[in-house]
RODO-2510 file (C-alpha; in nm, 4 decimals, decimal comma):
residues 87
     n   res          X          Y          Z
     1     m    -2,0884    -1,3817    -2,1018
     2     k    -1,9229    -1,7181    -2,1444
     3     d    -1,7163    -1,7982    -2,4486
     4     i    -1,8594    -2,0654    -2,6822
     5     r    -1,5483    -2,2806    -2,6314
     6     q    -1,5940    -2,2701    -2,2548
     7     l    -1,9579    -2,3788    -2,2867
     8     i    -1,8618    -2,6679    -2,5154
     9     r    -1,5898    -2,7797    -2,2712
    10     e    -1,8440    -2,7874    -1,9875
    11     i    -2,0908    -2,9911    -2,1943
    12     i    -1,8215    -3,2374    -2,3046
    13     r    -1,7089    -3,2876    -1,9425
    14     k    -2,0654    -3,3840    -1,8491
    15     k    -2,0949    -3,6213    -2,1460
    16     g    -1,7811    -3,8226    -2,0790
    17     p    -1,4088    -3,8453    -2,1496
    18     i    -1,2920    -3,6025    -2,4172
    19     r    -1,1147    -3,8836    -2,6034
    20     k    -1,4440    -4,0739    -2,6391
    21     v    -1,6406    -3,7645    -2,7436
    22     a    -1,3728    -3,6704    -2,9995
    23     q    -1,3798    -4,0220    -3,1432
    24     e    -1,7607    -4,0117    -3,1736
    25     i    -1,7428    -3,6766    -3,3540
    26     g    -1,4601    -3,7947    -3,5791
    27     i    -1,1997    -3,5457    -3,4545
    28     d    -0,8594    -3,6314    -3,3105
    29     h    -0,8811    -3,5717    -2,9347
    30     a    -0,5642    -3,3587    -2,9328
    31     n    -0,7173    -3,1336    -3,1999
    32     l    -1,0410    -3,1085    -3,0023
    33     i    -0,8484    -3,0066    -2,6903
    34     r    -0,6546    -2,7452    -2,8925
    35     m    -0,9775    -2,6086    -3,0439
    36     l    -1,1332    -2,5586    -2,7041
    37     r    -0,8434    -2,3581    -2,5586
    38     e    -0,9035    -1,9895    -2,4983
    39     n    -0,6419    -1,8717    -2,7487
    40     s    -0,7719    -2,0862    -3,0366
    41     d    -0,9911    -1,9781    -3,3264
    42     p    -1,1868    -2,2839    -3,4467
    43     r    -1,3903    -2,2738    -3,7665
    44     l    -1,7630    -2,2202    -3,7315
    45     k    -1,8309    -2,5420    -3,9232
    46     t    -1,6277    -2,7391    -3,6668
    47     i    -1,8074    -2,5702    -3,3753
    48     e    -2,1441    -2,6533    -3,5369
    49     r    -2,0395    -3,0161    -3,5855
    50     i    -1,9404    -3,0509    -3,2197
    51     i    -2,2532    -2,8746    -3,0933
    52     e    -2,4844    -3,0873    -3,3095
    53     h    -2,3126    -3,4065    -3,1904
    54     l    -2,3702    -3,2967    -2,8307
    55     g    -2,7421    -3,2488    -2,9033
    56     y    -2,7514    -2,8704    -2,9230
    57     s    -2,8026    -2,6144    -3,1965
    58     l    -2,6441    -2,2778    -3,2540
    59     t    -2,8829    -1,9822    -3,2685
    60     l    -2,8077    -1,6139    -3,3183
    61     k    -3,0234    -1,3607    -3,1381
    62     r    -3,0237    -0,9926    -3,2183
    63     e    -3,0022    -0,7646    -2,9171
    64     e    -3,0755    -0,3965    -2,9031
    65     l    -2,7567    -0,1963    -2,8751
    66     k    -2,7361     0,0777    -2,6182
    67     t    -2,6609     0,4024    -2,7934
    68     v    -2,4507     0,6762    -2,6440
    69     k    -2,5855     1,0200    -2,7092
    70     r    -2,3214     1,2419    -2,8657
    71     p    -2,3384     1,6204    -2,8854
    72     s    -2,4554     1,7545    -3,2179
    73     r    -2,1936     1,8703    -3,4660
    74     s    -2,2784     2,2354    -3,4133
    75     r    -2,2282     2,2029    -3,0364
    76     r    -1,8926     2,0313    -3,0895
    77     r    -1,7822     2,3084    -3,3265
    78     n    -1,8892     2,5810    -3,0858
    79     r    -1,6929     2,4291    -2,7994
    80     s    -1,3667     2,4585    -2,9878
    81     h    -1,4383     2,8246    -3,0749
    82     n    -1,5274     2,9128    -2,7167
    83     r    -1,1906     2,8076    -2,5778
    84     k    -0,9660     3,0899    -2,4753
    85     e    -0,5945     3,0734    -2,5137
    86     v    -0,4012     3,1542    -2,2003
    87     i    -0,0661     3,3198    -2,2591
***
């Protein structure tokens, strides 16, 4: 899955020069570049502002988590009692 910053970078590249896009949004272009780096942690409000300016919206979608079946507690307890010590 792509990172949100990577998706925004791709959209901005299609829209035009980053300096122009930053100016339209009202963000210094150096700050916009810093925000879109992989090691940055931009605020959600800033991400929303950029996304809305680019003509998109941010939507959260719940996905079903895959569960891993674990042995019952009684089976786990029994395993430890069944071990034999080798001397």
